[in-house]
C-alpha positions as a Markdown table, in Angstrom:
| # | Residue | x | y | z |
|---|---|---|---|---|
| 1 | Met | 24.9 | -19.4 | -22.0 |
| 2 | Glu | 27.8 | -21.5 | -23.0 |
| 3 | Gly | 26.1 | -24.3 | -24.7 |
| 4 | Lys | 26.3 | -22.0 | -27.7 |
| 5 | Lys | 30.0 | -22.4 | -28.2 |
| 6 | Gly | 30.2 | -21.7 | -32.0 |
| 7 | Asn | 30.3 | -18.0 | -32.3 |
| 8 | Met | 31.4 | -17.6 | -28.6 |
| 9 | Asn | 34.7 | -19.4 | -29.3 |
| 10 | Asp | 35.1 | -17.3 | -32.5 |
| 11 | Leu | 34.5 | -14.1 | -30.5 |
| 12 | Gly | 37.0 | -15.2 | -27.9 |
| 13 | Lys | 39.6 | -16.0 | -30.5 |
| 14 | Arg | 39.1 | -12.7 | -32.2 |
| 15 | Leu | 39.4 | -10.9 | -28.9 |
| 16 | Ala | 42.6 | -12.8 | -28.0 |
| 17 | Arg | 44.1 | -11.6 | -31.3 |
| 18 | Gly | 43.3 | -8.0 | -30.4 |
| 19 | Asp | 40.4 | -7.5 | -32.9 |
| 20 | Glu | 38.9 | -4.1 | -31.9 |
| 21 | Asp | 35.5 | -5.1 | -33.3 |
| 22 | Ala | 35.6 | -8.3 | -31.2 |
| 23 | Phe | 36.2 | -6.1 | -28.1 |
| 24 | Asp | 33.3 | -3.8 | -28.9 |
| 25 | Glu | 31.1 | -6.9 | -29.5 |
| 26 | Thr | 32.2 | -8.4 | -26.2 |
| 27 | Val | 31.4 | -5.2 | -24.3 |
| 28 | Glu | 28.0 | -5.0 | -26.0 |
| 29 | Arg | 27.2 | -8.7 | -25.3 |
| 30 | Tyr | 28.3 | -8.9 | -21.7 |
| 31 | Ser | 28.2 | -5.4 | -20.2 |
| 32 | Arg | 24.7 | -5.7 | -18.8 |
| 33 | Lys | 25.5 | -9.2 | -17.2 |
| 34 | Val | 28.7 | -7.9 | -15.7 |
| 35 | Tyr | 26.9 | -4.8 | -14.3 |
| 36 | Asp | 24.2 | -7.0 | -12.8 |
| 37 | Leu | 26.8 | -9.3 | -11.2 |
| 38 | Cys | 28.8 | -6.3 | -9.8 |
| 39 | Tyr | 25.6 | -4.7 | -8.5 |
| 40 | Arg | 24.5 | -7.8 | -6.7 |
| 41 | Ile | 27.9 | -8.2 | -5.1 |
| 42 | Leu | 28.7 | -4.6 | -4.3 |
| 43 | Arg | 25.1 | -3.4 | -3.6 |
| 44 | Asp | 25.8 | 0.1 | -4.9 |
| 45 | Arg | 24.8 | 1.3 | -8.4 |
| 46 | Gly | 27.7 | 3.8 | -8.7 |
| 47 | Glu | 30.3 | 1.3 | -7.6 |
| 48 | Ala | 28.8 | -1.3 | -9.9 |
| 49 | Glu | 28.9 | 1.1 | -12.9 |
| 50 | Asp | 32.5 | 2.0 | -12.1 |
| 51 | Met | 33.5 | -1.7 | -11.6 |
| 52 | Thr | 31.8 | -2.7 | -14.9 |
| 53 | Gln | 34.0 | -0.1 | -16.7 |
| 54 | Glu | 37.1 | -1.3 | -14.8 |
| 55 | Val | 36.3 | -5.0 | -15.7 |
| 56 | Phe | 36.2 | -4.1 | -19.4 |
| 57 | Val | 39.4 | -2.1 | -19.1 |
| 58 | Arg | 41.0 | -5.2 | -17.6 |
| 59 | Val | 39.5 | -7.4 | -20.4 |
| 60 | Tyr | 41.0 | -5.0 | -22.9 |
| 61 | Thr | 44.4 | -5.0 | -21.4 |
| 62 | Lys | 44.5 | -8.8 | -20.6 |
| 63 | His | 42.8 | -10.0 | -23.8 |
| 64 | Lys | 45.9 | -11.9 | -24.9 |
| 65 | Thr | 45.7 | -14.0 | -21.7 |
| 66 | Phe | 42.4 | -15.6 | -22.8 |
| 67 | Lys | 43.4 | -19.1 | -23.9 |
| 68 | Gly | 39.9 | -20.5 | -24.6 |
| 69 | Lys | 40.2 | -23.1 | -21.8 |
| 70 | Ser | 36.9 | -21.8 | -20.4 |
| 71 | Ser | 34.2 | -19.9 | -22.2 |
| 72 | Leu | 34.7 | -16.1 | -22.8 |
| 73 | Tyr | 31.7 | -15.5 | -20.7 |
| 74 | Thr | 33.2 | -17.5 | -17.8 |
| 75 | Trp | 36.6 | -15.8 | -18.2 |
| 76 | Ile | 35.0 | -12.3 | -18.0 |
| 77 | Tyr | 32.9 | -13.3 | -15.0 |
| 78 | Arg | 36.0 | -14.5 | -13.2 |
| 79 | Ile | 37.7 | -11.2 | -13.8 |
| 80 | Ala | 34.6 | -9.4 | -12.5 |
| 81 | Leu | 34.3 | -11.6 | -9.4 |
| 82 | Asn | 38.0 | -11.1 | -8.5 |
| 83 | Met | 37.8 | -7.4 | -9.0 |
| 84 | Cys | 34.6 | -7.2 | -6.9 |
| 85 | Phe | 36.1 | -9.3 | -4.1 |
| 86 | Ser | 39.2 | -7.1 | -4.1 |
| 87 | His | 37.1 | -4.0 | -3.9 |
| 88 | Leu | 35.0 | -5.4 | -1.0 |
| 89 | Lys | 38.2 | -6.2 | 1.0 |
| 90 | Lys | 39.4 | -2.6 | 0.5 |
| 91 | Arg | 36.0 | -1.2 | 1.4 |
| 92 | Lys | 35.6 | -3.3 | 4.6 |
| 93 | Ala | 32.1 | -1.9 | 5.1 |
| 94 | Pro | 28.9 | -3.9 | 5.5 |
| 95 | Thr | 27.4 | -4.6 | 2.1 |
| 96 | Val | 23.8 | -3.9 | 3.0 |
| 97 | Pro | 22.9 | -2.6 | 6.5 |
| 98 | Phe | 20.1 | -4.8 | 7.9 |
| 99 | Asp | 18.2 | -1.7 | 8.9 |
| 100 | Glu | 17.7 | -0.8 | 5.3 |
| 101 | Val | 15.7 | -3.9 | 4.6 |
| 102 | Glu | 14.3 | -4.7 | 8.0 |
| 103 | Gly | 10.9 | -3.1 | 7.3 |
| 104 | Val | 10.5 | -4.8 | 4.0 |
| 105 | Leu | 11.4 | -8.3 | 5.4 |
| 106 | Thr | 8.5 | -8.4 | 7.8 |
| 107 | Val | 6.2 | -9.8 | 5.1 |
| 108 | Arg | 4.4 | -13.0 | 6.0 |
| 109 | Ala | 3.7 | -15.7 | 3.5 |
| 110 | Asp | 0.0 | -15.2 | 3.6 |
| 111 | Asp | 0.2 | -11.4 | 2.9 |
| 112 | Ser | -0.4 | -10.2 | -0.6 |
| 113 | Val | 3.0 | -9.2 | -1.9 |
| 114 | Asp | 3.7 | -7.9 | -5.3 |
| 115 | His | 6.6 | -9.3 | -7.4 |
| 116 | Arg | 8.7 | -6.2 | -7.0 |
| 117 | Glu | 8.4 | -6.3 | -3.2 |
| 118 | Leu | 9.5 | -10.0 | -3.2 |
| 119 | Glu | 12.5 | -9.1 | -5.4 |
| 120 | Glu | 13.5 | -6.4 | -2.8 |
| 121 | Ile | 13.1 | -8.9 | 0.0 |
| 122 | Val | 15.3 | -11.5 | -1.7 |
| 123 | Ala | 17.9 | -8.8 | -2.8 |
| 124 | Gly | 18.1 | -7.5 | 0.7 |
| 125 | Ala | 18.7 | -11.0 | 2.1 |
| 126 | Val | 21.2 | -11.8 | -0.6 |
| 127 | Gly | 23.0 | -8.6 | 0.2 |
| 128 | Gln | 23.7 | -10.0 | 3.7 |
| 129 | Leu | 25.5 | -13.1 | 2.4 |
| 130 | Pro | 29.3 | -13.3 | 2.6 |
| 131 | Pro | 30.8 | -12.3 | -0.8 |
| 132 | Lys | 31.6 | -15.8 | -2.1 |
| 133 | Gln | 28.2 | -17.2 | -1.2 |
| 134 | Arg | 26.5 | -14.1 | -2.6 |
| 135 | Ala | 28.5 | -14.5 | -5.9 |
| 136 | Val | 27.6 | -18.2 | -6.2 |
| 137 | Phe | 23.9 | -17.6 | -5.4 |
| 138 | Thr | 23.8 | -14.7 | -7.9 |
| 139 | Met | 25.3 | -16.7 | -10.7 |
| 140 | Arg | 23.0 | -19.7 | -10.1 |
| 141 | Phe | 19.7 | -18.0 | -9.2 |
| 142 | Tyr | 19.9 | -14.8 | -11.4 |
| 143 | Asp | 22.2 | -15.8 | -14.2 |
| 144 | Lys | 21.1 | -19.4 | -14.4 |
| 145 | Met | 24.7 | -20.6 | -14.7 |
| 146 | Thr | 25.6 | -24.3 | -14.2 |
| 147 | Phe | 27.8 | -25.3 | -11.3 |
| 148 | Lys | 30.5 | -26.1 | -13.8 |
| 149 | Glu | 30.3 | -22.6 | -15.2 |
| 150 | Ile | 30.3 | -21.2 | -11.6 |
| 151 | Ser | 33.3 | -23.3 | -10.6 |
| 152 | Glu | 35.2 | -22.1 | -13.7 |
| 153 | Ala | 34.3 | -18.4 | -13.0 |
| 154 | Met | 35.3 | -18.7 | -9.3 |
| 155 | Gly | 38.4 | -20.9 | -9.9 |
| 156 | Thr | 37.1 | -23.6 | -7.6 |
| 157 | Ser | 35.8 | -27.1 | -7.9 |
| 158 | Val | 32.2 | -28.0 | -8.9 |
| 159 | Gly | 31.9 | -29.4 | -5.3 |
| 160 | Gly | 33.1 | -26.1 | -3.9 |
| 161 | Ala | 30.6 | -24.2 | -5.9 |
| 162 | Lys | 27.8 | -26.5 | -4.8 |
| 163 | Ala | 28.8 | -26.2 | -1.2 |
| 164 | Asn | 28.9 | -22.4 | -1.4 |
| 165 | His | 25.5 | -22.5 | -3.0 |
| 166 | His | 24.1 | -24.8 | -0.3 |
| 167 | Phe | 25.5 | -22.6 | 2.5 |
| 168 | Ala | 24.1 | -19.5 | 0.8 |
| 169 | Val | 20.6 | -21.1 | 0.5 |
| 170 | Glu | 20.7 | -22.2 | 4.2 |
| 171 | Arg | 21.9 | -18.8 | 5.3 |
| 172 | Leu | 19.1 | -17.1 | 3.3 |
| 173 | Arg | 16.5 | -19.3 | 4.9 |
| 174 | Leu | 17.8 | -18.2 | 8.3 |
| 175 | Ile | 17.9 | -14.5 | 7.4 |
| 176 | Leu | 14.4 | -14.6 | 6.0 |
| 177 | Lys | 13.0 | -16.6 | 8.9 |
| 178 | Glu | 14.6 | -14.3 | 11.4 |
| 179 | Ala | 13.2 | -11.2 | 9.6 |
| 180 | Asp | 9.8 | -12.8 | 9.3 |
| 181 | Ser | 9.6 | -13.4 | 13.0 |
| 182 | Lys | 10.3 | -9.8 | 13.9 |
């Protein structure tokens, strides 16, 4: 991720200067990661696609505000998170109705479960987390970000990121345990 600072810093500097090729490269490099993050938070493919486009419109219009204090990757993630959270506040609807995953979540540990089914189980449970916990869990579990990177992306302390992750994991345990006992 951001241990590879050499060309990442260069890309960020070029983007901040308004280099069109740098913008194209940024979209190419990060669009899939941004889409995945948006989907995991919004839990709707269409909304995630739209949000991904909106994120890169924002990156394009705000490119001069990138100062290089964090990595380009973290800066873009922070934009995406903020936009997703704003969207969720406006939507005010449950992110994933429990009924949609209830049948899938009745799997017992001793049952034979394929990898895809396990992914669905975890995704359904993650979808029930509050937005900030869902975002931290997503960045840590799926995107393998460090707590430092997560804290920068969310604009919080490392301790705050760790606490949100801890609460997310605890809540996931409860969700999965409750679902398993049904």
